[in-house]
C-alpha positions in Angstrom: 66.3 -18.3 4.2 68.3 -16.1 1.7 71.3 -17.9 0.3 74.8 -16.7 0.2 74.9 -17.4 -3.5 72.2 -16.6 -6.1 70.2 -19.6 -7.0 66.8 -20.7 -7.8 65.2 -23.9 -6.5 61.8 -25.2 -7.7 59.8 -28.4 -7.3 59.8 -29.8 -10.8 56.0 -30.0 -10.7 55.9 -26.2 -10.7 57.7 -26.0 -14.1 55.7 -28.3 -16.3 57.2 -28.8 -19.8 55.5 -27.5 -22.9 55.8 -28.5 -26.5 59.1 -27.6 -28.0 57.7 -25.0 -30.4 55.7 -23.3 -27.6 58.8 -23.4 -25.4 60.9 -21.8 -28.1 58.3 -19.0 -28.6 58.2 -18.3 -24.8 62.0 -18.1 -24.7 61.9 -15.7 -27.7 59.4 -13.5 -25.9 61.6 -13.3 -22.8 64.7 -12.5 -24.9 62.7 -9.9 -26.8 61.8 -8.3 -23.5 65.5 -7.8 -22.7 66.0 -10.8 -20.4 69.4 -12.4 -20.4 69.8 -16.1 -21.1 72.1 -17.7 -18.4 71.9 -21.2 -19.7 69.9 -23.6 -22.0 70.3 -27.3 -21.9 68.5 -30.6 -22.2 68.6 -34.2 -20.9 67.3 -37.4 -22.3 64.6 -39.0 -20.3 62.7 -42.3 -20.4 61.0 -43.2 -23.7 63.7 -41.3 -25.7 62.3 -38.0 -24.8 64.3 -34.8 -24.3 63.5 -32.4 -21.5 64.8 -28.9 -22.3 65.5 -26.1 -19.7 66.1 -22.4 -20.2 67.2 -20.2 -17.3 66.8 -16.4 -17.8 67.5 -13.4 -15.7 65.1 -10.4 -15.9 66.0 -6.7 -15.4 65.1 -6.9 -11.7 67.6 -9.8 -11.2 65.0 -12.5 -10.9 65.7 -15.9 -12.4 63.0 -17.6 -14.5 62.9 -21.2 -15.7 61.1 -22.4 -18.9 60.9 -26.1 -19.8 60.0 -27.9 -23.0 59.7 -31.6 -24.0 59.9 -33.5 -27.2 61.2 -36.6 -28.9 64.9 -36.9 -29.8 64.1 -36.8 -33.5 62.1 -33.6 -33.2 63.1 -30.1 -34.2 62.2 -26.6 -33.0 62.6 -23.2 -34.5 66.1 -21.9 -33.8 66.4 -18.8 -31.7 69.9 -18.0 -33.0 68.9 -16.1 -36.1 67.3 -13.4 -34.0 69.4 -13.9 -30.8 73.0 -14.9 -31.6 73.8 -15.3 -27.9 71.8 -18.6 -28.1 74.0 -20.2 -30.8 76.4 -22.2 -28.6 73.6 -23.4 -26.4 71.6 -24.7 -29.3 74.7 -26.4 -30.8 75.4 -28.1 -27.5 71.7 -29.1 -27.1 71.8 -30.7 -30.6 75.0 -32.5 -30.0 74.0 -33.9 -26.6 70.3 -34.8 -27.3 69.7 -34.9 -31.0 67.1 -32.1 -31.0 67.5 -30.0 -34.1 67.2 -26.2 -34.0 65.8 -25.6 -37.5 67.3 -22.7 -39.2 70.5 -22.5 -37.1 73.1 -20.8 -39.3 76.1 -22.7 -38.0 75.1 -26.1 -36.6 78.4 -27.8 -35.7 79.7 -29.9 -32.9 80.8 -28.1 -29.8 83.1 -30.7 -28.3 82.5 -33.9 -30.3 80.7 -35.9 -27.7 79.8 -39.6 -28.1 80.3 -41.1 -31.5 81.5 -37.9 -33.0 84.7 -38.1 -30.9 86.3 -40.2 -33.6 85.5 -37.7 -36.4 87.2 -34.6 -35.2 89.4 -34.5 -38.3 86.2 -34.0 -40.3 85.3 -30.7 -38.7 83.5 -28.5 -41.3 85.6 -25.4 -41.2 84.2 -22.2 -42.8 86.2 -21.3 -45.9 87.1 -17.9 -47.2 87.8 -17.7 -50.9 89.5 -15.1 -53.0 92.8 -14.1 -54.6 95.7 -14.2 -52.1 93.6 -15.6 -49.3 95.3 -18.4 -47.4 94.7 -20.4 -44.3 97.0 -20.8 -41.3 96.4 -23.7 -38.9 97.7 -23.5 -35.3 97.5 -26.4 -32.9 95.9 -28.4 -31.5 99.3 -29.1 -29.8 101.0 -25.9 -28.6 104.3 -25.0 -27.0 104.7 -24.9 -23.2 101.8 -26.0 -21.1 98.9 -24.5 -23.2 95.9 -26.7 -23.4 95.0 -28.3 -26.8 92.8 -26.4 -29.3 92.9 -25.9 -33.0 92.8 -22.4 -34.5 92.2 -22.0 -38.2 93.0 -18.5 -39.5 91.7 -17.3 -42.9 94.0 -14.5 -43.9 94.5 -12.0 -46.7 98.2 -11.2 -46.4 98.8 -10.8 -42.7 95.3 -9.6 -41.9 92.8 -12.1 -40.4 89.5 -12.2 -42.2 88.1 -15.0 -40.1 89.1 -17.3 -37.2 87.4 -20.5 -36.4 88.2 -22.2 -33.2 87.9 -26.0 -32.9 87.9 -27.4 -29.3 86.9 -30.7 -27.8 90.2 -32.4 -27.4 89.8 -32.6 -23.7 86.2 -33.9 -23.5 86.0 -35.9 -20.3 82.3 -36.5 -20.0 82.2 -34.6 -16.8 78.4 -34.4 -16.5 78.2 -38.2 -16.8 80.9 -38.6 -14.2 79.0 -36.4 -11.7 76.2 -38.9 -11.7 78.4 -41.9 -10.8 79.0 -40.8 -7.2 76.8 -40.0 -4.2 75.7 -36.3 -4.7 77.2 -35.2 -1.3 80.6 -36.7 -2.2 81.3 -34.8 -5.4 83.2 -31.8 -4.1 86.7 -33.2 -4.9 85.6 -33.8 -8.5 83.7 -30.5 -9.0 86.6 -28.4 -7.8 88.8 -29.9 -10.5 86.5 -29.4 -13.4 88.3 -26.2 -14.3 91.4 -26.2 -12.2 91.9 -22.4 -12.0 88.3 -21.9 -10.8 88.2 -24.4 -8.0 86.5 -22.1 -5.5 83.9 -20.8 -8.0 82.9 -24.3 -8.9 83.0 -25.7 -5.3 80.9 -22.9 -3.9 78.2 -23.2 -6.6 78.1 -27.0 -5.9 77.9 -26.5 -2.1 75.2 -23.9 -2.3 73.1 -26.1 -4.6 73.3 -29.3 -2.5 72.7 -27.2 0.7 69.6 -25.8 -0.8 68.4 -29.2 -2.0 69.0 -30.5 1.5 67.2 -27.6 3.2 70.4 -26.8 5.1 71.7 -23.4 4.1 75.2 -22.3 5.3 75.6 -19.7 8.0 76.7 -16.2 7.6 80.3 -16.9 8.8 80.7 -19.8 6.4 79.5 -17.6 3.5 82.1 -15.0 4.4 84.9 -17.5 4.4 83.7 -18.7 1.0 83.6 -15.2 -0.2 87.2 -14.5 0.9 88.3 -17.7 -0.8 86.5 -16.7 -4.1 88.0 -13.1 -4.1 91.5 -14.5 -3.4 91.0 -16.8 -6.4 89.8 -13.9 -8.5 92.9 -11.8 -7.7 95.3 -14.6 -8.3 93.9 -15.6 -11.6 93.6 -12.1 -12.9 97.3 -11.7 -12.0 98.0 -14.8 -14.1 96.4 -13.1 -17.0 98.3 -9.8 -16.5 101.5 -11.9 -16.2 100.8 -13.5 -19.6 100.0 -10.2 -21.2 103.1 -8.5 -20.0 105.3 -11.5 -21.0 103.7 -11.7 -24.5 104.9 -8.2 -25.3 108.3 -8.6 -23.5 107.4 -6.1 -20.8 109.6 -7.9 -18.4 109.0 -5.6 -15.4 105.3 -6.4 -15.5 105.8 -10.1 -16.2 108.1 -10.6 -13.3 106.2 -8.4 -10.8 102.7 -9.8 -11.6 104.0 -13.3 -11.3 105.6 -12.6 -8.0 102.5 -11.0 -6.7 100.4 -13.9 -7.8 102.6 -16.2 -5.9 102.0 -14.1 -2.7 98.2 -14.5 -3.1 98.1 -18.2 -3.9 100.6 -18.8 -1.0 98.1 -17.0 1.2 95.4 -19.5 0.1 97.8 -22.3 0.9 98.3 -21.0 4.4 94.5 -20.7 4.8 93.5 -24.2 3.6 96.6 -26.2 2.6 96.1 -25.7 -1.2 97.3 -22.9 -3.4 94.2 -23.3 -5.5 91.8 -23.6 -2.6 91.0 -27.2 -3.1 89.5 -28.9 -0.1 88.6 -25.6 1.5 84.8 -25.7 0.8 82.6 -28.7 1.5 78.8 -29.1 1.7 77.6 -27.8 5.1 80.5 -25.5 5.8 84.2 -25.0 5.3 87.0 -27.3 6.3 89.3 -24.4 7.4 87.9 -21.4 9.2 89.7 -18.0 9.4 90.9 -17.6 12.9 92.4 -14.3 14.3 96.0 -15.3 13.4 95.1 -16.1 9.8 92.9 -13.0 9.6 95.9 -10.8 10.5 98.2 -12.7 8.2 95.8 -12.2 5.2 95.4 -8.5 6.0 99.2 -8.0 6.2 99.7 -9.9 2.9 97.0 -7.8 1.2 98.5 -4.5 2.5 101.9 -5.3 1.2 100.4 -6.6 -2.1 98.5 -3.4 -2.6 101.6 -1.2 -2.5 103.5 -3.2 -5.1 100.4 -3.8 -7.3 99.8 -0.1 -7.6 103.4 0.5 -8.5 103.6 -2.1 -11.3 100.2 -1.0 -12.7 101.6 2.5 -13.0 104.5 1.2 -15.0 102.4 -0.9 -17.2 99.8 1.7 -18.0 102.3 4.5 -18.7 104.7 2.5 -20.9 104.4 3.5 -24.6 105.3 0.1 -25.8 102.3 -1.4 -23.9 99.9 1.3 -25.2 101.2 0.7 -28.7 100.5 -3.0 -28.6 97.2 -3.1 -26.7 95.3 0.0 -27.7 93.0 -0.7 -30.6 94.0 -4.3 -30.8 91.3 -7.0 -30.7 88.3 -4.8 -30.5 84.8 -6.2 -29.7 82.2 -3.5 -29.8 79.5 -3.2 -27.2 76.9 -4.1 -29.8 78.7 -7.3 -30.8 79.4 -8.2 -27.1 75.7 -7.9 -26.3 74.5 -9.8 -29.3 76.8 -12.8 -28.7 76.3 -12.8 -24.9 79.8 -12.1 -23.7 80.1 -12.3 -19.9 82.6 -11.8 -17.2 85.5 -9.3 -17.5 85.7 -9.6 -21.3 82.0 -8.5 -21.6 82.5 -5.7 -19.1 85.6 -4.5 -21.0 83.2 -3.9 -24.0 80.8 -1.9 -21.8 78.4 -4.7 -20.9 77.5 -3.9 -17.3 76.8 -7.5 -16.2 78.3 -9.0 -13.0 76.2 -11.5 -11.1 77.8 -10.3 -7.8 75.9 -7.1 -8.5 72.7 -8.2 -10.3 72.3 -11.5 -8.4 74.1 -10.7 -5.1 72.7 -13.3 -2.8 73.0 -12.6 0.9 76.8 -12.1 1.1 77.2 -9.6 -1.7 74.0 -7.8 -0.8 75.5 -7.2 2.7 79.0 -6.5 1.3 78.4 -5.2 -2.3 81.0 -4.9 -5.0 81.3 -2.1 -7.4 80.4 -3.1 -11.0 83.3 -2.0 -13.2 83.2 -1.6 -17.0 85.5 -0.2 -19.7 84.3 1.1 -23.1 86.9 0.5 -25.7 86.6 -3.3 -25.9 90.2 -3.9 -26.9 93.2 -5.6 -25.3 93.9 -2.5 -23.4 90.4 -2.5 -21.9 90.6 -6.2 -21.0 93.9 -5.6 -19.3 92.7 -2.6 -17.4 89.4 -4.3 -16.3 91.5 -6.9 -14.6 93.6 -4.3 -12.8 90.5 -2.5 -11.6 88.7 -5.7 -10.5 91.7 -6.8 -8.5 91.6 -3.4 -6.8 87.9 -3.8 -6.0 88.4 -7.4 -4.7 91.2 -6.1 -2.6 89.0 -3.4 -1.1 86.2 -6.0 -0.5 88.5 -8.4 1.2 90.1 -5.8 3.5 86.6 -4.8 4.6 85.2 -8.3 5.1 88.3 -9.6 6.9 87.9 -6.9 9.5 84.2 -7.8 10.1 82.9 -9.7 13.1 81.0 -12.4 11.1 84.1 -14.4 10.3 84.3 -15.5 13.9 81.0 -17.3 13.4 82.6 -19.7 11.0 84.1 -22.9 12.1 85.2 -26.1 10.4 82.1 -28.2 9.9 81.5 -31.8 8.8 80.0 -32.7 5.4 76.2 -32.8 5.2 74.8 -36.3 5.8 71.2 -35.7 5.0 69.5 -36.7 1.7 68.6 -34.3 -1.1 65.0 -33.2 -1.5 63.0 -35.2 -4.1 61.9 -33.9 -7.5 63.6 -30.5 -7.4 65.6 -28.4 -9.8 68.3 -26.1 -8.3 70.4 -23.7 -10.4 73.3 -21.9 -8.8 75.3 -19.0 -10.3 78.8 -18.1 -9.1 80.7 -15.1 -10.6 84.1 -16.7 -11.1 87.0 -14.7 -12.5 86.0 -15.5 -16.1 82.3 -14.9 -15.5 79.2 -16.7 -14.2 79.7 -20.4 -13.5 76.3 -22.1 -13.8 75.4 -25.5 -12.2 72.0 -27.1 -12.4 71.1 -30.1 -10.3 67.8 -32.0 -10.7 66.7 -34.8 -8.4 64.3 -37.7 -8.9 61.6 -39.2 -6.8 64.0 -40.6 -4.2 66.3 -37.6 -4.0 68.8 -39.1 -6.4 70.5 -36.9 -9.0 68.9 -37.2 -12.4 71.0 -34.5 -14.1 74.0 -32.4 -13.3 74.6 -29.6 -15.8 77.8 -27.6 -15.7 78.5 -24.4 -17.7 81.7 -22.4 -17.8 81.6 -18.8 -19.1 84.2 -19.9 -21.7 81.5 -21.7 -23.6 80.1 -18.4 -25.0 83.2 -16.3 -24.7 85.4 -18.3 -27.1 83.3 -16.9 -30.0 84.1 -13.4 -28.8 87.8 -14.2 -29.3 87.1 -15.2 -32.9 85.4 -11.8 -33.5 88.2 -9.9 -31.7 90.9 -11.0 -34.1 89.1 -10.0 -37.3 90.8 -7.3 -39.3 93.8 -7.6 -37.0 97.3 -8.8 -37.9 97.8 -12.5 -37.3 100.7 -11.6 -35.1 98.3 -9.9 -32.6 96.5 -13.2 -32.0 98.6 -14.1 -28.9 97.8 -10.9 -27.1 94.1 -11.2 -28.0 94.0 -14.8 -26.8 95.7 -13.9 -23.6 93.5 -10.9 -23.0 90.5 -13.2 -23.1 92.3 -16.0 -21.1 89.6 -18.6 -21.6 89.5 -22.2 -20.5 89.8 -25.0 -23.0 88.7 -27.6 -20.5 85.9 -25.4 -19.4 84.5 -25.6 -22.9 85.3 -29.3 -23.4 83.9 -30.6 -20.0 
């Protein structure tokens, strides 16, 4: 039965691992053919071996899985030199398993896991040398409630020549924690991995365990989950717009977007009891259905929201002060965005037409498609505008789905009780507001979880921010940073 979310599930016997060098060559051939690498990771198995997994998407939207195997002390030819989008995956693989991608041009820790945790002050920063070149260090502790991260700017005067971003201060060993509880009791942990993407993570987890249990959710349940996800997308894009307006002292925008965000998260609270949607989704169903009263409440909220949102957007887009600050600031070209694998709205703002709701729609988004939206300029203006347009598209989608009959098929359902299928690999993909959230679950001979891999789109997109600030004034960093609006904890995991 077709799933509401895009995923691939295979018996592990159908994806036998190959030698690491053969695996790397096969990955390179797929990348050369234009396939997109969604994730690449490894896990240590018995006998100090490492099992590597690459998941790629071809031009027709099909997911492919390639597996390799080698000893922890082994190496394989790095793919990064030819395909820069692989660089963060290979660095993470090296840090977590000890496999060495030979020839990797920038092999450094991603989040300082394990023994490296005590050596964060020894991070090997890249150095720019020359007359009048100086370094500016910002963080890891910041003002307000910003998460910890260290930014090292190499500047010539006020112009940024290079930015290196050091994260890892919030490493919580999430993937190890996910193996310490029964697999069907992980929802409350999964939905707090990245707090502003609770629905995206919870839905991906639910879809994966339902597939592994051979118990896919019904159409009505999927629609409620879709409503929850699009409400989350609107609310979090509004948070970004609030920050962008505030950073340039455009007070009308800052106040109005903040008020509108409150209206949306309060709607989520009325729906499930949590402004962030926590507790709404559980394996097997949803804890809170959308009855007729709530349906009318949401429609009325969205109608009122749409009028005010259009008005404040017109103010923001027409203001010369906004145009002066955002146009031409923090440009990431389409070529660079493709090469480093930018995803989500920051990729689409640079003309990369990739949205898994369109290319991997699953049953729900195939029945109720979304329009894939892109911008071309790749600057802060484009990243602001893409969020405005995506909110409008989510609004259109919600108003259509909320008036459909399928919602009445959903009811609050108990958590699944059955075991997971044995010796299977399931990879789910959820298009969160930052981009694709990827979760991979592998079971053993008795249905127990052997590995739970989590990947936030921030992992790759942070490098896009480093490229965006090059040749910009250092004073433009705050608006570049907010226009990306990435997750520190999503990288640190």
